[in-house]
N, C-alpha and C positions, 0 to 999 in steps of 0.2 A: 503493498499499498504506500503510494508516495506522499510526503509528507508535505504539508502546505507551510509555503514560507510564514514566517510572523515574527513578532515582537518575543525576545526571548529574554527573561529576566532572572538574572543569578546574582547569588548571595557573593559578597566580598569586599573587600576594603579597597578605595580607591581613594582619588582627590577628589574632594566634594567643594564645589568653586561658590562658596559661601558669599555673601557681600561682604563680610570683615573681610575674608580672602581675595576677593577682587578686588577691594579697597587697598590693602595691601602691595598689591601686584602694579595698580597704579600711583601709588605714593614713593614707590622705588622708582618709577620710569619719569616720574613729575621732575620738571627743572626745581631749581631752588623758588622761581618766580611763581611757580605755577603751584609750588604748596603753599607759600602763604596765602594765594587767592583761595586755596581749599581753606586753610583754615580759616579765614575771614569769613567764607561763607559758609561754614558752619558755625561759628561764634554768634551768627549773626540769626541763627534758627534753633539753635542747641543750649539752653539753657543749662546744660549740667556741665558745659567747656568753658573754661576761662582762663585768660592769660594773668600768668604771674607777675606782678609790679613791683616785687621788690628787688631791691637795689644790690645787685649782686658785683663781684667781680666778675672777668672776663671768664678766670680759670671755673669758676663755679657754673657758671651760665654755660660754659662749654661742655663742661663734664670734664673729662680726662683728654690726653693729646697720649700720641704715640709718638717716640722718636727714636732716630738709629744715629750711630757713630759714622763719621762720613767716610772712615776707613774701612770698617769692619761691621756688617750693619749687624745690630744683635739678634736672635732668635725670639728674646723675651720679649723684643718688640711688636715681634708678629704675634707672640701665642697673649696679647694684653688683655684683660678680661672686659667684659660686655661692661661699654659706657653708660654710666646713671646720669644719661639726658632726659628731659621732658617728662620723665615719670614723675608720680607722685606719689611719695609714701602713704599719705591717706587714701587713697585711691580703695574704696573698697573691693574686696576678695569675692564678694557675696555673690557676682554674674559674672559669668567666666568668658573669655572670647571664643568662639566655635573656631578658630582656625590657629593655626601654629605657623609662626615666619617662617621655621626651619621647611615648612613643606611649600612656602612659597617659592623660594632659591633654591631647594634642594631638589623639588620632584614637578615645579613647572615648568613645559619645554614648549617650548613653541614649536665733508667733517674736514676744513681739514687744519692749516697752519695757523699758526696766530704769530706774529713778528716778534722775536724777543730783542730786550732791552735789558743792559747793565743797570739803566737807573727804573724806580720803581714809578709806575702809573697808575694812579688810581682807580679802580674797577669802576667807578662810576662813568671813566672815559671811554667805556670799551662796550659795544653794542654787539650783540649776536650776528654772527654772518648767516644768512640765509641761505639753510641745509636742502640740495635739492634732491629728487630721489635718484637720480645718477649719480652724486656725489656720495651720497648714503651706501650707493651697491659700488661705486668703486673701491671705498674705502673697506666693506666688508671681502671684497676682491683681492685687495691689495694685502691685508694680512691673512689671507685663507690660503695654505699650502698647495700650489699647485703642482701637477706632475710636467714634463718637458712640455713645452709651446702650448700648454692649455691656457694660459694666462692671454695670449694670444686672441684665444676662441674666447675666453671670458668679455675681453674689451668687446671685441664686434656685439655676442648678446646683450651687455647692458645698453652701447651706445644704440642698438635697435630699439627698446624697450620704452615705447610712451609713456608719457606724463601719469596716466592711470595704471602703470604697471604692467601692461602690457607687451608679447611680442608681437613685431607686426609682419616681420618677415618669414616667408617659410623657412623652414631649416637647410633645404637642400639649392635654397639662393644665395641663405649666409654660406654654404662650404664654398659656392663657385666664388664668392666676395674673397672668400678668405684666401684661396687659392690664386686666386688673381694679383691679390695685396702681396702675398707672401709665396710665389713660385718655388721659393728652394726647399719649401717646407710640404710634406704630402699630409694633407687633412684628410679626414674621412668622415662619414657621417655618423658612424658612431660616437666618435670625438667628440664631435659637436653635442651631439644627445647626452652624452654624460656629464658635458661641463655644463650644459641646459638643468639637470637634473641638480645638479651642486646649485646651481642661483637660485631655482626654485623652494631651498631649503633656508636663501637669505631671509633678511625681515624686509618689508612689513612682509608676513607669512600670504603667501597666495601671489606674489609679484613674480612674472618668467612666466606666467600662464597664456597661452596662445588664444583660449574663450574663457567668457563668465563660469562654464561646467568646469575647465580643469581648473580654474582659481579657488572656484567654492572648494573640490577636493582637495585640494593641496590644505587649505585652511583647514577641511576636517582631520584630516591626516595629522595634523598636528598636535591636537587636540588628545587629551584623554578617552581610550575606547570605549565609552559607555554605550548602553543599546541604542541610545537617542542618537550617538554618535554612528554609529555602525549602519544602522536603519536609513541614516540621511547622507551617507557614503553609499548603499546600494542605489535609495532613490533617485537622486543626483546623475548617478553612474550610467543607471540603467535605463530611467524614465523622466528624465530633465524636461522633457515637452510636457509629462503632466502637469510640472509644478508651472509651467507658462499659461496651461490651460486650465489652472485651479479644478483640477478635474478629482475631487476630494473622496468621492463615491470610489471609486477603481487604486485608489493610493489606499485607503480604511479596508478596503477588502482584502488587497494584494498582502499588506503588513498585518493585518490582523488588529489594527487600532480601533479604539471607540476615539469618543468624540475629545475628550479629556487629553488622549494620547497623543492624537494629531494635532491638536492645538500644542502642547509643547514640541512637539518636532518641527512645526512650523516656525514655531518661536526660537528653536536653537538655528534652523539655516536664516532667517530673517537676521540674526543678529551677526553673522558673516559678511563681510566688505566685499561687496562685488566692483571696486574698484581701489585694492589696497594702495597706490601710489598716490591717491588724494591726499592722504595724509601730509603730506610734502609740497603741498601746493604753497604759493608763494604768501608769505607774510610780514607782517610789521616788523622791523627789528626794536627787539627790546633790551630792557637795560640787563647787562651781565649779572646777577649776584653769584658770588664764587662758593662753593660749596667746602672748601678745603681751604687752608693755609698751608703755606712750608714759610718756615724761618730757620735761619741759621743761628744757632746759638755754640756758647763753647763746647761742649758736649758733643755736640756734631747736628745734624739736619731734624727740624722739629715740624712734623705735621699734625695740626688740630683742625677742628671743626672749628666752620664759621655762624658766632651765634647769631648773624643777622638772617639767615639760613634756615636755621632751627628753632620757631620760635616754643618759649618753654612754656607748655601747658600743664592743664589740673583740672582734675573733675572738682567741682562746688560740692562741698561736703557737705551744704547745709542742706541742698535737696536731696540728699541722700538719706540724712535723719528725716527729713519729711514724709518721703515715700516709705517709712515705715511708721509714720502715723496717721497716713491716710487710710480712711474706711473706703473710699470710693476706687473702687476696684480699676476703672476704665483710667481715672487721672494718675496711680498706681503704676499701672502698666506702661503708660506715657512714659511716666519718669525713668522706669525701667529700660524703654526703647532706647531713650537719651543717654541713659548711663550708657550703655552697649555703645552706642555710637562712639561716642567721647573719648572710651576707653578703647577701642579699634581705634580712631584715629593718633592718639597719641601712641601706642603702641606700633602702629606701623609709620610714624615719622619717625620713633626713635630706633626701631630697627633699620630704616632708611640711613640714618646716621651712622651707626655700626658697621654697617656693610661698607658704604663709601671711604668710611675712615680705613678698613682696612685694605680697598682695593688700592686707596690714594698711596698709603702706606708701601705696598708692595710695590708700586708705579714706582716711587721716590726711592725705595731702595734700589734697583732695578738700573734707575737713570740717573744715578747721583752725579756721572761725569757730564753729563748733558748739564745738570745746573751750575759746575762747576766751570764746566769748557765751554759749553754752545752744543749747537746742532753737531757737528764734526763729532763729538763723542756720543751719539746718539745709541743704544744697541738696539739689538732685534727685540723684539716684543710680541707674543701674539695672544689674543684672550684665552687661547688654552693653557698659555703658560700660567694665570693668574688665576682660571679657574680650578685647574689641578692643585693649587697653591692653596687655595682657600677653601678647595671640597666643594663648588659652588658649579652648577652648568653655566657651560658659554652664552647662553642667550640671556642669564641673569646678568654677567658680569657687560654683555652688550649694553644692557637695560641702564645699569649702573655706574657706566660711560657717558652715556649720550645724554649731550647738553650738561654736562656735570663739568664744574670749573675749579680751576685749582689757581690760586695766586700764589705768584711766587717771586722772589726778587729779581729774575729775567721776565716777569710781566705774568699776565693772566692768560691761562691756556684750558682749553679742554680736554680734560682726561683722554681722550680718543687720538689727541694729537700724538700722545706717546708711544702708539703702537703702532709697529712697522715693521713687517716679513722683513726676514731674513736673507739677503740674497746670497745664493750659493758660491763659492769660489773654491779654486783648487791651493791647496798646499797654507790656507790660513783657516781662521776660525769666518762665518756667516757674518755678512757686515749690515749693520741697519740700512734700508732704502733710503730714509730721510736724511742718514750722514752721507751717502754714496751721492745724492742728491746736492746736500752744502758744498762737498768739495769737489763736486763739478761748477758750482755757481762761482764758486773760489776762484779757481782754474781758467774760469772764463772773464773775471774779471781781473785777472792778472794779466789776459792774452794782449799781444800785441795787437793794437788794433788794425795794423794794415797788414796782419798774417794772424787774421782770427784762425783758432785749433777749430781743428775738423772734428768729428765721432770718433776716429780711429785712433788721432793724434792724443783724444782725451782719453781712450781707452789705454795708450800706452802708457801716458804720465799717469793716470791712475795706480796701473800696477808697478810701475817704474817707482812713483816718488810714493806713494801712502801705501803699495801692499795690496792693491784692492784688484783684482780679476774677474770682469764683468765682460761681458757680449756686447758689442757695437751697437747692438739692437737695441738692448737695456740702456746704454747712454742717452741712444737716440728718445728713445721713450721719457725717461727723467728729465731732459734737455726741456723737449718737449712741455712734458708737465708743470716745469718752471717757468713756460712761456720765453724762451729764449730761442730765437731763430738760429737756422744751420746755419754754418760758416759762411758759405757764398752769401747770404743774406744780409748775415752781420758786417761782411765786407763792402757789400753796397751802402748798407745804414751809415756803417762811418765814414766810407768817402763824403759820403754827402753831407754828415758833421764836419769833417776836415776842410 
């Protein structure tokens, strides 16, 4: 007897996206300005939440900090105890938050340069650079460890993705363009498909799809595979036209759903983003509020949280006592609901601060040479390095570094700035792409205007003078990314200037 397809309910442990859990994920992803706006909005509607107005020292307000010796980073700095910021000892433990922050960054899976300066510039003088979808995708591609020549394919694919996040050119046509551009390299359709599969795992989820159906499926595949997610995947994959025609009766019959289950299934599908690239549409620039501060002390480099980015919150204890005295169940229930919301926001902001401080401390440890010597000393660093060290998921590190800034003696930088893939070379350790770009820029600045350095000559000088062995094609790619014309074009420009 054939079994009819239907919705199967199994008992088991899985991550539950409760309102508090969703809030924690959002707070981690928010910029400092968005956190402040969220707090202000909550203060207006939740009388259980209030800002502490005590006059405190900066150290009290920041909680704790982490520092490391400039010569030998201490393991103790990485094992610092969780910071006690934004929490209130008087918060009642009567009501427990229904999620744990560990669940958010351990289980929930799913840019770029700032001018350095030796003089401190106030953070208010910086405005955030508008990041396009292509900027975000190229950044992820730059720090991904590609196989040989896959980075060339990735550039072609990303360049073809439109502002809504969709690939517009068929893969065979992209393959033909690649072969025309690089006749000395043999590409195959399988190679292009393999690279596209990787790019479709980039953020935002659903990017790189060739149609809406594929984008929705990519988003569902990135979710915890609950019965409703599995059913949604089957429906979109096999009967996508039924959704377009709102054929509810056939959907209910095929998957054995009642009205309530059908509604929940549709709500899940409607929560997906059919245009994943629109989140990167152009917006007005905003003032940057650094999340972290870096100072040099006698003991070494000191990383600390910025008090302006982490408002000190507490729960109004008077209302907690009032809740126990009220006979009106509705009013008492309302107070308890607001208490849960207030405690959830405080916990989310507190955990966000912990995560950013740990990530920032690790970055400073790895990039100490940059803060002392500049871009030429930048070391290779990818998301995986930080994720493995902190035992977090790479997507969590991506969220914790996107639109998060650190104020340093060299200027204010987005945390993502310090990530750069290692360029493989023969005979010595990998070099940071940022460092290689800085060397190229330095050599060109020192060249004879009448005899500009060709890419081949730059390759020779890098190997001879800096011990950096990279391909001429890589030199050309980095030079173009710096906005520097070719040697022939520079010669014409210099002749015109002279």
